[in-house]
N, C-alpha and C positions, 0 to 999 in steps of 0.2 A: 254664301259668304262664311257663315259660321262653320259649315262642314269643311271648307277649305282650311280655315284657321285650325280646326281640330286635327285635321289630317297633317298639316304642317307641323303642329306641335308634337304629334305622335311620331312623325318621322325624325324630328330633331331629338326627341327623347330616345328613340331607338338607336340613333347614331351615337348619342352620348354613352348609352349603355354598351354599345359595341366598342366604342373607343376605350371605355374603362376596362372592358374585358380584354382587349388587345394589350393594353398597358399592363394589366395584371399578369397575363401570360408572358409578356416580354420580361417583366420583373422576375417571375419565377424561373424562366429560362436562364436569365443572367445569373440568378442565385445558384442554380444547379451547375452552370458552367464554371462558376468560381469554386463550388464545392467538389467538382468532379475529381481533381487530383487527390485531395484528401480522402474522398469517399472511395476512390479506387484503391488507394493504399490500405484503407481500413478493411475493405472487403477482401483484398488480395492477401494481406499479411496478418489479419486477425480472424475474420469470420471464416474464410476458406480453410485455414489450418485447423480450426476447431472442428469443422465438419470432417476434415480429413482424418484427424486423430480419432474422432468418434467412429468413423467407418473402419479404421485400422484396428480398433479395439475388438472388432468382431472376427479378426483373423489371427492365425498363427503364422508368424513370419520371422525368419532369422536374418533378414537384410540381404540374403544372397539367392536363395531358391524362390520358387513361386509361392506366394502366400496362399494358405488354405483356410477356407471359411470354417469357423468353429462356433459361430453364434455367440451365446452368452457364457461360454465355458470359461473365458478369462475372468469374467466377473464372479462366477461361482468359485473359481480357484482363489481369487484374492479375498473373497468374503470368508473363506475358511483358513486363510493363511495368518498365523499369529504374528509373523514379522510385519505384515501390512498394518495390522491394528497397533502394533508397537510404534510403527512409524507415524501413524495418525496421532496417537497420544503424545509422542515426542514433539510433533509439529504444534499441537495445541499447547503443550507445556512451554515451548519456546515463545509462542505468541503471547501467552499469559505473562511470561517473564519480561518480554521486550516492550509491548505496547504501553502498559501502565507506567513503567519506569521512564520510558522515553517521553511520553506525553507530559507527565508531571514535571520532570526535569526541564523540558523545553518551555513549559508554561512559566516556571519560576524564573528561568533566564530571560524570557520575553518580558515578564513584569519588571525585572530589574533593569533591563536595557530600555524599557519604555520611558524611564525617567531621564531627565536631562543630567548627564554625567560626563565628566571629562574622559575621553578615550572610548566613548561608547561605540563609535563607528569602527574603530580598530578592533574592539572586542567582538563585534559581529563577524568581521572577517576571520578572526582567529577561531571562533566557534564553528564557522561554516567550512573551514579548510579540510577537516577529516571527511566530510561528505564528498569533496571533490577528488579524494584519493581513490585508487583502485582497491576494491575489496580483497583481491588476491594478495596484493602487496601488503596490505594491512594485516591480513591473516598470517603471513610469514613473520612480520614484525612482532605481532602479539604472541605468536608461538614462542619466540625468543623471550619475550617479557615474562611469560608464564612457565618457562622451563623450570623444572623442579630443582635443578642443581645450580644453574648459572643465571636464572631469570632475575630480573630486577625485583619482582614482587616478593619472592622468597628471600632475596638478599635483604630487602628492607625489613621484612618480618623477622629475619634472623637477628637484626640489630637490637630488637626489643625482646629477644628470647622466645620468639614463636617459631615453631617448626612448621613451615608451610607445607601443604599437601601436594601431591602430584596432580596439579590442576586438570590437565588434559587427559590423564589416564585413570582418574577417579570417577566412577559413574555418578557420584553425588555432586561433583563439581563441574564436570565437563560442559553440560548444557548451560548452567549459569554463567560460565566464562564466555561461551559463544554469545549468549544474550548480551552480556556486558560490553563485549567488543562492538556489537551492532548498535547498542544504545549510545556508546561513545561516538560512533561514526555518524549516525543519522539524527542525533538530537539537535545539532546546529541547523540543519535544514528545517526540521519541524519548528524550531524556535523562530526562524525567519517568517514562516507562514503565520504563526500566532502573533508575532510582533506586528505584522502588517494588519492583522485583524484588530489588535489593540489600538493602533493608531487611527483606525477608521471610526472608532467610537467617539461621538461628539463630547468634547470636554465640558460643555455646558451641563450635561447630565450629572457629572461629578460635582460641579459647583452647586447645582440646585440641591443635590443630596447632602452636601456638606452644610449648606445653610439650614437644612432640616435637622441637623445634628447627628447624622449617621456616622458610624465608625468606619475606618478603612475596611474592616472585615465585612461589614454589612454592605458596603458599596461594591465589594468584590462579588458577593453572592447575589446581589439584586441588580447590578448594572453590568459589571465586567463579564461574568460567566454567561448570563443569558444572551448578551449581544455578541459574545465571542463564539457562539455555537456554530455559525456557518464555517468559520475557520477550523474549529474543532472537528466538525463533521468531515471536512475535507481531509485533514491530516489523519484522522482515525480510519477512514475508509482506505485511503491510499497506503498508509503504513501497515494496516492489517493485511491488505492484499500482498504487499511486499514481504511481510513477515511469513506468511504462509508459503511463499516461494523461496525461502532461504535455501541457499545452496553453496555459494562460493566459500563462505567462512567455514562451513562444515567440511567441505572438500579439502581445504588447505590445512585446517588445524587438527581435525580428528578423523577424517575419512569415515564418519559414522560411528566410530568407537567412543569409548571403550565398551565392548560387549553390546554394541547397538544402542548405547545410551543417547547418542546424538544422530541416530539414523532417522532423519526426517523424510517426509514423503518425496520431496524433490530429489534428494540424494538416492532414495530407493528407486525412483524412476530411472535415474541415470545408471544405476547398477544393472537394473533389469534390461534396459535398452541398449547400453553401450559397452557393458562388460559381459553380460550373459547373452546378448543379441536376441532378446525376446521382445521384439518391437510391438507385437500385438498386446502382450501382457503389460508392457510399459505404457502403452496408449490407454489401456483400461485404468491403470493407476492414475494417469494424467486426468482422465475424465472424473475420477473420484476426487482428486484435488480441485478440479474446476468446480464440481458440484459443492464441495465444502466451502470454497471461497464465495461462490454465488449465494449460498445459504447465509453465511455470516454477513455479507454485504447487504443482502435484502433485509436482514434483521436490523442492521444499522440504519438503513433508509427508513424503515418503519418507525424506529425509535425517534429519529431526529425530524421526521416529516412535520409533525405538529408542535415541535418544541424549538423550532428555529425561526429567528427573526432576521429578515434581510433589509428591512426599511428602518433606518434609524431616525427618520424625521419625526 
């Protein structure tokens, strides 16, 4: 009798385990079925091109004849090319100009709009409108604005007796102008992300800190900034990646000039691949850009990994 009970219990336990296993397999299968369209797009349009560019970087190909295998010759050539290093430094210079200014300005706007104020929603729309515009169209407009003879900027400076420079043909000013245009365009988007992060911080934390007698500056550095790190992490990573890939504004406003002062990596890749028809060399340059972005993004992940709080409870 006891043996029968033990046998029945083991059978029922085995059936329950089998049922749980089937349910788990079914759940995983349903999850993969739902993920399949996005996963296919990710593999087809992101992962596969990366491997394709990496393979093409080992060849010499002019887009017409048969590609010839050259191994690492493209990488040896770019390592010895001073124009490539100039493009790398120009790209880093642009990122350094763009990211801090954009982030600080967006944070100040988010802090201002986080307060209850009349017309706050309308201001959010106004600040985001430049982000919705096409960079090529904005580049043309800002080229007119910074025109040395007829541009609005020099006209305004002239009214106060200042002789404005040739903004886009002066090597000292061309890159700051490019950066300022992109700061103007993308600050509104960054502000929206940071504003959402500010609104997710519980107001009770500020009330408790105010009762303890803290100043607004102390509350910003002890409450706002630490709890805003998830949003800061997101905007810094995405904006840094986008900044390393700057192309349209440079293409429209300066064409990499004057004298290569705005010749960034992405524009250099375009020149090598689509003007000089050196697809293999351009692919090698693209892999350098990919490695540079990967390195900076990994550094950001390591920095924010132990400094970010996601649970506000």
